[in-house]
C-alpha positions in Angstrom: 0.1 0.0 0.0 1.2 3.4 -0.8 0.2 6.9 0.1 0.7 10.4 -0.9 0.5 12.9 2.0 0.3 16.8 1.5 0.7 19.3 4.2 -0.5 22.8 4.2 1.4 25.9 5.3 0.0 26.0 8.9 1.5 22.3 9.3 4.7 23.3 8.4 5.0 26.9 9.8 7.7 26.1 12.4 10.3 23.6 13.8 7.5 22.3 16.0 4.9 21.8 13.3 7.7 20.1 11.2 8.3 17.5 14.0 4.6 16.6 14.2 4.4 16.1 10.5 7.6 13.9 10.8 6.1 11.9 13.4 2.8 11.5 11.4 4.6 10.2 8.3 7.0 8.0 10.3 3.9 6.4 12.1 2.8 4.7 8.9 5.3 3.3 6.2 2.7 3.5 3.4 3.4 7.5 3.5 5.9 7.4 0.9 5.4 10.5 -0.9 5.3 13.9 0.6 4.0 17.2 -0.8 5.1 20.2 1.5 3.5 23.7 1.2 5.3 26.7 2.3 5.6 27.8 5.8 2.4 29.5 6.8 1.8 31.7 9.8 3.2 30.6 13.3 0.6 33.0 15.0 -2.4 35.0 14.0 -0.4 38.3 13.2 2.4 36.3 11.4 2.9 36.5 7.8 3.0 33.5 5.4 6.5 33.1 3.5 4.7 33.2 0.0 3.1 36.5 1.0 7.0 37.6 2.1 8.2 36.5 -1.3 5.6 38.3 -3.3 6.3 41.6 -1.4 10.2 41.0 -1.8 10.0 40.1 -5.5 7.9 43.5 -5.9 10.4 45.5 -4.5 13.1 43.9 -6.8 11.2 44.3 -9.7 10.7 47.9 -8.8 14.2 48.4 -8.4 14.1 49.0 -4.8 16.1 47.6 -2.1 14.9 44.0 -1.3 17.9 42.3 0.4 16.5 43.0 4.0 13.4 41.3 3.1 15.0 38.3 1.7 17.3 38.1 5.0 13.8 37.8 6.6 12.8 35.0 4.5 16.0 33.2 5.0 15.7 33.7 8.9 12.3 31.8 8.9 13.8 29.0 7.1 17.0 29.0 9.4 14.7 29.1 12.2 13.2 25.9 11.3 16.6 24.2 10.3 18.2 24.8 13.6 14.7 23.8 15.4 15.2 20.5 13.7 19.0 20.4 14.4 19.7 19.5 10.6 23.2 19.9 9.1 21.7 21.8 6.3 22.5 25.6 4.9 20.4 27.2 2.1 22.9 29.8 1.7 23.7 28.7 -2.0 19.9 28.3 -2.8 19.3 32.1 -1.5 22.2 33.2 -3.4 20.5 31.7 -6.7 17.1 33.4 -5.6 18.9 36.6 -5.3 20.5 36.6 -8.6 17.0 35.6 -10.1 15.5 38.3 -8.3 17.9 40.9 -10.0 17.4 39.1 -13.5 13.4 39.5 -13.2 12.6 35.9 -12.9 9.0 36.5 -12.5 6.6 36.6 -9.6 5.8 32.8 -10.2 9.4 31.9 -9.8 9.4 34.3 -6.6 6.2 32.7 -5.2 7.5 28.8 -5.7 10.7 29.3 -3.9 8.5 29.0 -0.7 7.6 25.4 -1.3 11.2 24.6 -3.0 13.0 25.4 -0.1 10.7 23.7 2.3 10.8 20.6 0.3 14.7 20.6 0.5 14.4 20.9 4.3 11.5 18.2 4.4 13.4 15.7 2.3 16.8 16.2 4.6 14.5 15.8 7.7 13.1 12.7 6.6 15.8 11.3 4.5 13.8 11.1 1.3 14.7 11.8 -2.2 14.1 15.5 -3.2 12.4 15.8 -6.6 12.1 19.4 -7.9 8.7 19.7 -9.2 9.8 21.9 -11.9 11.5 18.7 -13.5 8.4 16.4 -13.5 5.3 18.8 -13.6 4.7 20.6 -17.2 2.6 23.3 -18.3 1.8 23.7 -22.0 2.4 27.1 -24.0 -1.2 28.4 -22.7 -0.7 27.8 -19.1 -2.7 24.6 -18.9 -1.3 21.5 -17.4 0.4 19.3 -19.7 -1.2 16.1 -18.2 0.4 13.5 -20.7 3.9 14.6 -20.5 3.5 15.2 -16.4 2.0 11.8 -15.9 4.7 9.7 -17.9 7.6 12.0 -16.5 6.5 11.8 -13.1 5.7 8.1 -13.0 9.1 7.2 -14.3 11.0 9.3 -11.8 9.1 7.9 -8.6 9.5 4.4 -9.7 13.4 5.2 -9.4 12.9 6.0 -5.6 11.2 4.3 -2.7 10.1 7.7 -1.0 10.1 11.2 -2.1 9.5 14.8 -1.4 7.9 16.8 -4.2 7.2 20.6 -3.4 3.6 21.8 -4.0 2.3 24.6 -6.1 4.3 25.1 -9.2 6.0 23.3 -12.2 7.6 24.6 -15.3 6.6 26.0 -19.0 8.2 24.6 -22.2 11.0 27.2 -22.0 11.9 26.2 -18.5 10.5 29.1 -16.6 8.5 28.6 -13.4 4.7 28.6 -13.3 2.6 28.2 -10.3 -0.9 26.9 -9.9 -3.5 29.2 -8.3 -3.3 29.7 -4.6 -3.8 26.5 -2.6 -2.2 24.7 -5.7 -0.2 22.4 -3.5 -3.6 20.4 -3.2 -3.3 19.9 -7.1 0.3 18.8 -6.9 -0.7 16.2 -4.5 -3.4 15.0 -6.5 -1.1 14.8 -9.6 1.7 12.7 -7.7 -1.2 10.4 -6.2 -2.1 9.6 -10.0 1.0 9.2 -11.2 2.2 6.7 -8.5 -1.1 5.1 -8.5 -1.3 5.3 -4.8 -4.0 4.0 -2.6 -4.8 6.9 -0.8 -4.3 10.8 -0.7 -3.9 12.2 2.6 -4.3 16.0 2.8 -3.2 17.1 6.0 -4.4 20.7 7.2 -5.4 22.5 10.4 -8.8 21.1 10.8 -10.2 17.7 11.4 -11.8 17.0 7.9 -14.9 19.1 6.1 -17.5 20.7 8.2 -21.3 20.8 7.0 -21.4 24.5 7.5 -18.9 27.3 7.9 -17.9 27.7 11.5 -17.6 31.5 11.0 -21.6 31.3 10.9 -22.4 28.1 12.8 -20.9 27.7 16.1 -19.1 24.3 16.1 -20.6 22.8 13.3 -20.8 19.0 12.7 -18.2 17.2 10.6 -18.7 15.1 7.3 -17.7 11.6 7.5 -17.8 10.6 3.8 -18.7 12.9 0.9 -18.6 12.1 -2.9 -16.5 14.2 -5.4 -19.7 15.3 -7.0 -21.0 16.7 -3.4 -17.5 18.6 -2.8 -17.9 19.8 -6.2 -21.1 21.4 -5.7 -20.2 23.1 -2.3 -16.5 24.0 -3.4 -18.3 26.1 -6.3 -20.3 27.7 -3.3 -17.4 28.6 -1.2 -16.3 25.4 0.3 -12.3 26.0 0.4 -10.9 23.1 2.6 -9.5 21.7 -0.7 -8.7 23.1 -3.9 -11.4 22.5 -6.3 -9.0 21.4 -9.2 -7.3 18.6 -7.2 -10.3 16.7 -7.4 -10.0 15.7 -11.1 -6.7 13.9 -11.2 -7.8 11.4 -8.4 -11.2 10.9 -9.3 -9.9 9.6 -12.7 -8.0 6.9 -10.9 -10.7 6.2 -8.1 -8.3 7.4 -5.6 -10.1 8.5 -2.5 -8.9 11.7 -0.5 -8.6 11.7 3.6 -8.5 15.2 5.1 -6.8 15.2 8.1 -5.6 17.3 11.2 -1.9 17.6 11.7 -2.8 18.9 15.3 -5.1 16.1 15.9 -3.8 12.9 13.9 -6.0 10.5 15.6 -9.3 11.8 14.3 -10.5 10.1 11.2 -11.3 13.3 9.3 -13.2 13.4 6.0 -13.1 10.7 3.4 -13.9 12.2 -0.4 -14.8 9.0 -2.4 -16.2 8.7 -5.9 -19.4 6.8 -4.9 -20.1 5.2 -1.7 -23.1 3.0 -0.2 -22.9 4.7 3.1 -25.5 7.1 3.6 -24.9 10.6 5.2 -25.6 10.9 9.0 -27.9 13.6 8.0 -30.3 14.1 4.9 -28.0 17.0 3.9 -24.2 16.6 3.3 -23.3 20.2 3.6 -24.5 23.8 3.3 -22.5 26.7 1.6 -23.1 29.8 0.1 -22.0 33.3 -1.5 -23.1 36.9 -1.3 -23.1 39.4 -4.0 -25.3 38.5 -6.8 -27.8 40.3 -8.7 -30.8 38.8 -10.8 -31.6 40.1 -14.3 -35.3 39.2 -14.7 -36.7 39.2 -18.5 -40.5 38.9 -19.3 -41.9 38.2 -22.8 -45.3 37.0 -23.5 -45.2 33.6 -25.5 -41.4 33.4 -24.7 -41.7 29.5 -24.5 -43.0 29.3 -28.1 -39.9 31.6 -29.4 -37.1 29.4 -30.6 -33.6 30.5 -29.8 -34.9 33.2 -26.8 -32.8 31.6 -24.3 -29.6 31.8 -26.4 -30.3 35.5 -27.5 -30.5 36.2 -23.9 -27.3 34.5 -22.6 -25.6 36.1 -25.8 -26.0 39.7 -24.6 -24.1 38.5 -21.4 -21.4 36.7 -23.6 -20.8 39.7 -25.5 -19.8 41.4 -22.2 -17.6 38.8 -21.0 -19.9 37.9 -18.1 -20.6 34.4 -17.2 -23.7 33.5 -15.7 -24.5 31.3 -12.3 -28.0 30.2 -12.6 -31.0 30.6 -15.3 -34.3 29.6 -13.9 -37.3 30.2 -16.0 -41.0 30.1 -16.4 -43.5 30.4 -19.2 -43.1 33.9 -19.9 -40.1 34.7 -17.6 -36.4 34.2 -17.7 -34.1 35.2 -14.9 -30.4 35.1 -15.1 -28.0 35.4 -11.9 -24.7 36.9 -12.2 -21.7 38.3 -9.9 -23.0 41.8 -9.0 -19.2 43.0 -9.0 -18.9 41.8 -12.6 -22.3 43.0 -13.8 -22.9 46.5 -12.4 -20.1 48.0 -14.7 -21.8 46.9 -17.7 -25.5 46.6 -16.7 -26.5 49.1 -19.2 -24.8 47.6 -22.1 -26.2 43.9 -21.2 -29.9 45.6 -20.9 -29.2 47.3 -24.4 -28.1 43.8 -25.8 -31.0 42.1 -24.4 -33.3 44.7 -26.0 -31.5 44.3 -29.3 -31.6 40.5 -29.6 -34.4 39.4 -27.9 -37.0 42.3 -27.9 -38.5 41.6 -24.3 -41.6 43.1 -22.7 -39.7 44.2 -19.8 -36.5 43.7 -17.8 -36.0 44.1 -13.9 -32.9 44.1 -12.1 -32.6 43.3 -8.3 -29.1 43.5 -6.6 -27.6 42.4 -3.1 -28.7 38.9 -3.3 -27.1 35.4 -1.9 -27.3 32.2 -3.2 -27.1 29.0 -0.8 -26.3 25.4 -2.1 -27.9 22.7 0.3 -26.3 19.5 -1.1 -26.7 15.6 -0.2 -26.6 12.3 -1.9 -29.3 11.3 0.6 -31.7 14.1 -0.6 -33.1 12.3 -3.4 -34.3 9.5 -1.4 -35.7 11.7 1.3 -39.2 13.0 0.9 -39.8 16.6 1.6 -36.6 18.2 1.8 -37.4 21.3 -0.1 -40.5 21.7 2.0 -38.3 21.5 5.0 -36.1 24.3 3.7 -39.0 26.5 3.1 -40.6 25.9 6.3 -37.2 26.7 8.2 -36.8 29.7 6.1 -40.4 30.9 6.8 -40.0 30.3 10.4 -37.3 33.1 10.7 -39.0 35.4 8.1 -36.7 35.0 5.2 -38.2 35.6 1.8 -36.9 33.1 -1.1 -36.3 34.9 -4.2 -35.2 31.8 -6.2 -35.2 28.2 -6.0 -33.3 26.0 -8.6 -32.9 22.4 -8.3 -30.5 20.0 -10.5 -31.8 16.8 -12.3 -29.5 14.8 -9.9 -31.5 15.9 -6.9 -28.6 16.3 -4.9 -28.4 20.1 -4.8 -30.8 22.7 -4.1 -29.9 26.4 -4.7 -31.8 29.1 -2.9 -31.7 32.8 -3.3 -32.2 35.2 -0.5 -31.4 38.7 0.2 -27.6 39.4 1.3 -29.0 40.7 4.7 -30.8 37.3 5.1 -27.8 35.0 4.2 -26.4 34.2 7.7 -30.1 34.0 9.3 -30.9 31.4 6.2 -27.8 29.1 6.7 -28.4 29.1 10.4 -32.1 28.0 10.1 -31.2 25.4 7.3 -28.6 24.0 9.6 -30.9 23.9 12.5 -33.6 22.0 10.7 -31.4 19.2 9.1 -28.8 18.9 11.8 -29.5 19.9 15.2 -33.2 18.5 15.1 -31.3 15.2 13.9 -29.2 15.4 17.1 
């Protein structure tokens, strides 16, 4: 059996955290491939190393003095090395970084050095082989991942070593320059390595004991999720769940590799399992609740709209012409409503309205702003009667008006639109009716 283990920045912020990680890896011989992030915050007012690198490079790019900032970053790593009592020096690495900063190697290069340096330390601490991600993870000219080349090269490289450390977050472009994934991209690296190594489990270690049913900033001490499917997580990630980078799901899903979200500070906890499919029922009818504020709705009315071929295409064309993506499009016989992000729409609203009039000749258009969308997701919902009725009852009980409802054909997801000001109240009400009444 083999496992890939990825550790987030908070898990590797200090020598003390490094030792916890080392104990976790050594406790299971199957943990053969390690994906480290850059050091995160050691305390609440601390700065992440990645942010320090961005700031340092901005100074270098602007022709300003940056050596003291680079020295601060070096001190962070030296503190970890000394705390681990390693016979290791990163002086040569920092000399190369300084040279590349002078030569304007790019912000992607700068940001990637956090993981790169932490990978060197992790490999030395564990006695594992260090593999520079730039030599095994490749991007195409358009910036997309070159999956075929990456999988072939990485698989061959991993076969050469029994245990390895591959830093997360970055790879290389065809010209050899460094390119990073979006923030949180170490999750993606872990998934890519898991697929290439054909491991049994991808463990993603962070500072929480798995995924929670709802946002702890809204719900006090929310229940945890024991098992969640890839589809459920995708639905929730789309609405703001940020425990795991949503793009990290695809490589492991293709191979049927489960992801286990674990807590570095509580390794005895089972965490959350993310799987392709399962016969296990959720503890509750719903699996999770997530949502976002800041939407607006554009309601278009036209008599006999349903009989006009191409009407929907014409409406959406007006948004496409203005580079605005839509979120949901519920419709009736003579009405069609388009939900979009308010900050994207507000500066182009009159162009969009004019486009709709030009293309579709509607009877009327009404715009409503400051709306929130809430997703109630669960694989058990399709076999439970009255789920929507319970949601409406809970919201009516707390005087929240529902502006929109949209349910997918899979019956695993119900989207509800409410006013921004009712967002937190609505989530609490839905959580209470499905979770607290179940306890």
